[in-house]
C-alpha positions in Angstrom: 0.0 0.0 0.0 1.4 3.4 -1.0 1.8 6.2 1.5 -0.8 8.3 -0.3 -3.4 5.6 0.4 -2.5 5.1 4.1 -5.5 6.5 5.8 -5.9 6.5 9.6 -8.0 3.3 9.4 -5.5 1.5 7.2 -2.6 2.7 9.4 -4.3 1.1 12.5 -5.0 -2.0 10.5 -1.5 -2.3 9.2 0.0 -1.5 12.6 -2.0 -4.3 14.1 -2.7 -2.4 17.3 -6.0 -1.5 18.9 -4.7 1.5 20.8 -2.1 3.2 18.8 -2.1 6.2 21.1 -1.1 4.0 24.0 1.6 2.3 21.9 3.2 5.5 20.7 3.0 7.1 24.1 4.9 4.3 25.8 8.0 6.5 25.8 6.6 8.8 28.5 8.8 9.5 31.5 8.2 11.0 35.0 10.8 13.8 34.8 9.4 17.4 34.7 8.6 18.4 31.1 7.7 21.7 29.5 4.0 22.1 28.5 3.1 21.8 24.9 2.4 25.3 23.5 -1.1 26.5 24.2 -1.6 27.2 20.5 -1.1 23.5 19.7 -3.7 22.4 22.4 -6.2 25.0 21.1 -5.7 23.8 17.5 -6.5 20.3 18.6 -9.7 21.6 20.3 -9.0 19.4 23.3 -8.9 21.8 26.2 -9.5 19.8 29.3 -13.2 20.0 30.4 -13.9 17.0 32.5 -12.3 18.0 35.7 -10.6 14.6 35.9 -6.9 15.4 35.4 -5.9 11.9 34.3 -8.8 11.7 31.8 -7.9 15.1 30.4 -4.3 14.1 30.0 -5.3 11.0 28.2 -7.6 13.0 25.9 -4.8 15.4 25.0 -2.4 12.5 24.2 -5.1 10.9 22.0 -5.9 14.1 20.2 -2.2 14.5 19.1 -2.0 11.0 17.8 -5.3 11.5 15.8 -3.9 14.7 14.3 -0.8 12.8 13.3 -2.8 10.0 11.7 -5.1 12.4 9.9 -2.1 14.1 8.3 -0.4 10.9 7.0 0.5 11.4 3.3 -0.6 15.0 3.2 2.8 16.6 3.5 4.5 15.4 0.3 7.7 17.4 1.0 8.3 16.2 4.5 10.9 13.5 3.5 12.7 16.0 1.3 12.5 17.9 -1.9 15.5 17.5 -4.3 16.9 20.7 -5.9 17.0 20.6 -9.7 20.0 21.7 -11.5 20.9 23.0 -15.0 23.9 21.9 -17.0 26.5 24.5 -18.1 28.9 22.5 -20.1 30.1 19.8 -17.7 29.0 21.8 -14.5 25.9 21.1 -12.5 24.4 24.5 -11.6 22.1 24.9 -8.6 20.3 28.1 -7.6 19.6 28.8 -3.9 17.6 31.8 -2.6 17.7 32.7 1.1 14.6 34.6 2.4 12.6 35.4 5.5 9.2 33.8 5.9 6.6 32.5 8.3 6.7 28.7 8.8 4.0 26.4 10.4 5.8 23.8 12.5 2.7 22.3 14.2 -1.1 23.0 14.6 -1.5 26.6 15.5 2.3 27.2 15.7 3.7 29.6 13.1 7.2 30.9 13.7 9.4 33.5 12.0 11.9 31.5 9.9 14.6 31.8 7.3 14.5 29.4 4.4 16.3 28.3 1.3 14.0 28.3 -1.7 11.0 28.8 0.5 11.1 25.6 2.6 12.6 24.4 5.9 14.9 22.6 5.7 16.1 23.8 2.3 15.9 21.4 -0.7 18.2 18.5 -0.7 21.3 19.0 -3.0 22.3 15.5 -4.3 25.3 15.0 -6.5 27.8 12.3 -7.3 31.5 12.0 -6.4 33.5 13.7 -9.1 30.8 16.1 -10.2 31.7 19.7 -11.0 29.3 21.8 -9.0 28.2 25.5 -9.0 25.8 26.9 -6.5 24.5 30.4 -6.9 23.3 31.9 -3.7 20.9 34.9 -3.8 20.2 36.7 -0.6 16.7 38.2 -0.2 16.8 38.3 3.6 17.2 41.4 5.8 20.5 40.0 7.2 23.7 39.1 5.4 24.4 35.4 5.0 26.6 32.7 3.4 26.7 29.0 2.8 29.1 26.5 4.4 29.4 23.0 3.0 29.6 21.1 6.3 31.6 17.9 6.0 32.4 18.4 2.3 36.0 18.9 1.1 36.1 22.1 -0.8 38.7 24.8 -1.8 39.3 27.2 1.1 37.8 30.1 -0.9 34.5 28.1 -1.1 34.2 27.3 2.6 31.6 30.0 3.2 32.8 31.7 6.4 32.4 35.5 6.2 35.6 37.5 6.9 37.6 34.3 6.9 37.1 33.0 3.3 34.7 35.5 1.8 32.7 38.7 2.4 29.2 38.2 3.7 26.5 38.1 1.1 24.5 41.2 1.8 20.8 41.8 1.1 20.2 41.7 -2.7 23.6 40.3 -3.5 24.6 36.9 -5.0 27.7 34.8 -4.4 28.8 31.8 -6.5 30.3 28.7 -4.9 32.1 26.3 -7.3 34.0 23.1 -6.5 34.4 19.4 -7.3 32.5 16.8 -5.2 35.3 14.8 -3.6 34.2 12.9 -0.5 31.0 10.9 -0.7 28.6 10.7 2.2 25.9 12.5 4.2 26.8 16.2 4.5 24.9 19.4 5.2 24.8 22.9 3.8 23.9 25.9 6.1 24.6 29.5 6.9 27.8 30.4 8.7 26.9 34.1 9.4 24.9 34.7 12.6 24.6 30.9 12.5 23.1 30.3 15.9 20.0 32.2 14.6 20.1 31.6 10.9 20.7 27.9 10.9 18.3 27.1 13.7 15.6 29.3 12.0 15.9 27.2 8.9 19.0 28.0 6.7 20.0 24.3 6.6 19.7 21.4 4.3 21.0 18.0 3.3 24.0 17.9 1.0 24.5 14.4 -0.2 27.4 13.2 -2.3 26.8 9.7 -3.7 29.8 7.5 -4.2 30.9 6.5 -7.7 31.2 3.0 -6.5 27.9 2.3 -4.7 29.1 -1.1 -3.6 30.9 0.6 -0.7 27.5 1.2 0.9 25.1 -1.5 2.1 22.1 -2.3 -0.1 18.7 -0.9 0.9 15.2 -0.5 -0.5 14.5 3.1 0.5 16.2 6.0 2.3 15.0 8.8 4.5 16.8 11.9 5.9 16.0 13.4 9.3 17.3 16.9 9.7 17.1 17.6 13.5 16.7 21.0 14.9 15.8 22.4 18.3 16.1 26.2 18.9 15.1 28.8 16.3 12.0 27.0 15.1 11.6 24.6 18.0 12.0 20.9 18.4 11.6 19.6 14.9 12.4 16.8 12.5 12.6 18.1 8.9 11.1 21.4 9.9 8.0 20.0 11.6 7.0 19.0 15.1 4.7 16.2 16.0 1.8 15.8 15.1 2.9 17.4 11.8 5.7 14.9 11.2 5.2 12.0 8.8 5.9 8.3 9.4 8.3 6.1 7.5 6.2 3.4 5.8 7.9 0.2 4.8 7.1 -3.4 4.0 8.1 -6.4 6.1 11.6 -7.4 5.1 12.6 -4.0 3.7 15.9 -2.5 4.5 15.7 1.3 5.2 18.6 3.7 5.3 18.1 6.7 7.6 20.5 9.7 7.4 20.5 11.7 10.7 21.8 15.3 10.5 21.9 17.4 13.6 21.5 21.1 12.7 20.5 22.2 16.2 22.3 23.3 19.4 21.5 20.2 21.5 22.3 16.5 21.5 19.5 14.2 20.3 19.6 10.5 21.1 17.3 9.1 18.4 15.5 5.9 19.6 13.5 3.5 17.4 11.2 1.1 19.2 11.1 -2.6 18.4 13.9 -2.8 15.8 17.6 -2.2 16.2 19.6 0.3 14.0 22.9 -0.7 12.4 25.2 2.3 12.4 27.5 2.1 9.4 28.7 5.6 8.7 29.6 8.7 10.7 30.1 12.2 9.3 30.1 10.8 5.8 32.7 8.2 6.4 31.8 4.5 6.4 32.8 2.7 9.6 35.3 -0.1 9.6 33.3 -1.8 12.2 29.5 -1.1 12.0 27.6 -1.6 15.3 24.0 -2.2 16.5 22.1 0.3 18.6 18.5 1.1 19.6 19.5 4.7 20.4 21.9 6.7 18.3 23.3 9.9 19.9 23.7 12.7 17.4 25.5 15.8 18.6 25.3 19.2 16.9 27.0 19.0 13.5 27.2 15.2 13.4 25.7 13.0 10.8 25.0 9.2 11.2 23.8 6.7 8.6 21.9 3.7 9.9 20.3 0.7 8.3 17.0 -0.6 9.7 15.9 -4.1 8.7 12.1 -4.1 9.0 11.7 -7.5 10.6 8.9 -6.6 13.1 5.5 -5.7 11.8 3.5 -2.9 13.4 3.7 0.8 14.2 6.9 1.7 16.1 7.5 5.0 17.9 10.6 6.8 16.6 11.7 9.8 18.7 14.4 11.7 20.5 14.9 10.1 23.9 15.5 13.3 25.8 11.9 13.1 26.9 11.4 16.8 27.2 12.0 16.9 23.5 9.2 14.5 22.8 6.3 14.4 25.4 4.6 16.5 28.0 1.4 16.2 30.0 -0.4 17.5 26.9 0.8 14.6 24.8 3.6 13.9 22.3 5.1 16.9 20.5 8.4 17.9 19.0 10.8 15.2 17.8 8.5 12.3 17.4 7.5 10.2 14.4 6.9 6.5 13.7 8.1 3.6 11.6 5.2 1.5 10.2 6.1 -1.9 8.9 3.4 -3.4 6.8 2.8 -7.2 6.7 
């Protein structure tokens, strides 16, 4: 069954659970947690009214899960939008525009953001080892900016650090980055000017260099990128907070590659219920000795690639295990999604 046809009823049927809300909420802890923003609660129309605190809490948790289920398949861009390029001789030319905008991260939560090509995170730039690349940055923001190619080997003049390797790109100006893709792997592109604000507000994106020899990577049936963030636009996966995140949907027996990229200011231990993750690459470099984990700790700036063998059918919670990043008395929020393995 394709994701587009995965309705709430089908999701529950495929998951094989009667109470998905309870299943996904099993990660709750007893430590103090910040409340979900009032705007989210209002948007769910689930303000407590019974006077029974436990019942009200349960209702709020259930409302969030229902909103998540109702949104399955509706956000076509959640798992990434690839940036198209034009050929200029033997050079792949990409155009990137930085702009200020308002961005909805969750029901009733709209934040002031900064975006590449109008989306948060910016569109995925995917090339192949050995490609000649040209990226033309146009700045339409109020602030100056730049682009740094985090993890990629580039000439010093193309590193994107204002007053170190280039002048800042001022409002209305353009700057051209040009280099050869050298080291394959999972990298990132982001601002390096007022970065604590600009990156965490959305000037970030996946920069993936595929290897010429694809046999160096494990085989897989599908891949997903999770760009993690936590400050400027809040606790988000790919620019959205639960219940506006989307699930990974796979078939029993599939092998899934997940690329984690931490663009935030905090660590995020990403935990998948029910199925282990095989960690086979860090910061774009394949590990000599891959290892198994149920929780993968990703620090700011780090990238990890994992392989998930979908051996266990059902709907499995997938979240940051710093519980204040994932759940409060108002229900799940922030850095939460699910892996659904269809039988």
